C-alpha positions in Angstrom: -138.8 -27.3 -225.0 -142.1 -27.3 -223.3 -143.1 -24.1 -225.0 -142.9 -26.5 -228.6 -144.6 -28.9 -226.9 -147.5 -27.0 -226.0 -147.7 -24.8 -229.0 -148.0 -28.0 -231.1 -150.1 -29.8 -228.7 -148.4 -32.9 -228.5 -147.5 -35.1 -225.8 -144.7 -36.6 -224.4 -144.8 -39.6 -226.5 -142.6 -37.8 -229.1 -139.4 -39.5 -228.4 -136.9 -36.5 -228.7 -138.9 -34.5 -226.6 -139.1 -37.1 -223.6 -137.5 -35.0 -220.2 -134.5 -37.3 -220.4 -133.7 -36.8 -224.1 -130.9 -35.0 -225.2 -131.4 -31.4 -226.2 -133.0 -30.5 -229.1 -131.9 -27.2 -231.0 -136.1 -26.4 -231.5 -136.2 -26.0 -227.6 -134.1 -23.2 -227.8 -135.7 -20.7 -230.1 -139.0 -19.3 -230.7 -141.1 -21.9 -231.8 -142.8 -19.7 -234.5 -139.2 -20.0 -236.4 -140.6 -23.7 -237.1 -143.7 -22.5 -238.9 -142.8 -19.6 -241.5 -145.7 -17.9 -243.8 -146.4 -19.7 -246.9 -143.6 -18.9 -249.0 -141.6 -17.6 -245.9 -138.0 -18.7 -245.6 -136.9 -21.6 -243.8 -133.1 -21.2 -244.3 -132.7 -20.3 -240.4 -134.2 -23.2 -239.0 -133.0 -25.9 -241.5 -129.3 -24.3 -240.6 -130.1 -25.1 -236.8 -131.7 -28.3 -238.0 -128.4 -29.6 -239.5 -126.8 -28.7 -236.4 -128.7 -30.8 -233.9 -128.0 -33.9 -232.5 -132.1 -35.1 -232.9 -132.1 -34.4 -236.2 -132.6 -37.9 -237.6 -135.3 -39.0 -234.9 -137.1 -36.0 -235.4 -137.4 -36.5 -239.3 -137.9 -40.3 -238.6 -141.1 -39.3 -236.4 -142.2 -36.7 -238.6 -142.4 -39.1 -241.5 -143.9 -41.9 -239.4 -146.3 -39.2 -238.4 -147.7 -37.0 -241.4 -151.2 -35.6 -239.8 -149.0 -34.3 -236.6 -146.5 -32.7 -238.9 -148.3 -31.4 -241.7 -147.1 -28.1 -241.4 -143.4 -26.6 -240.5 -140.0 -27.6 -240.8 -139.2 -31.4 -239.0 -136.1 -32.6 -239.2 -134.6 -30.1 -241.4 -137.4 -30.5 -244.3 -140.5 -28.5 -245.3 -143.8 -30.2 -245.5 -143.4 -30.2 -249.2 -139.7 -32.1 -248.9 -141.1 -34.7 -246.4 -144.0 -35.3 -249.0 -141.3 -35.7 -251.6 -139.8 -37.9 -249.6 -142.4 -40.3 -248.6 -143.3 -40.6 -252.3 -139.8 -41.4 -252.9 -140.0 -44.4 -250.4 -143.3 -45.5 -251.5 -142.4 -45.8 -255.0 -139.0 -47.7 -253.9 -141.1 -50.0 -252.0 -143.3 -50.7 -255.0 -140.4 -51.3 -257.1 -138.7 -53.9 -254.8 -142.1 -55.5 -254.7 -142.7 -56.1 -258.1 -138.9 -57.5 -258.6 -139.6 -59.8 -255.8 -143.0 -61.0 -257.3 -141.2 -61.0 -260.6 -138.3 -63.4 -259.1 -141.3 -65.9 -257.8 -143.1 -65.9 -261.3 
């Protein structure tokens, strides 16, 4: 895991990278796997993510920190997939807020 931390330039504030956290599968493979060339395959890294016990924590962190996770696969999703998920979540929040306002009016 320390290789991935140094490659990404992250500090230990990432919850799933803390020394006492369960082992994330990403720490057991070459960090380059998580950052395929543009148009490259993400099949292998996404397969590992699906098996990782920390996938949800990783994805939640990536969604909350878009600048730090701008590239690569995080929590089983590519940059494009995470962006789409953020947009869907924002649209849902906007729709809920609109519904709440219409009930008050």
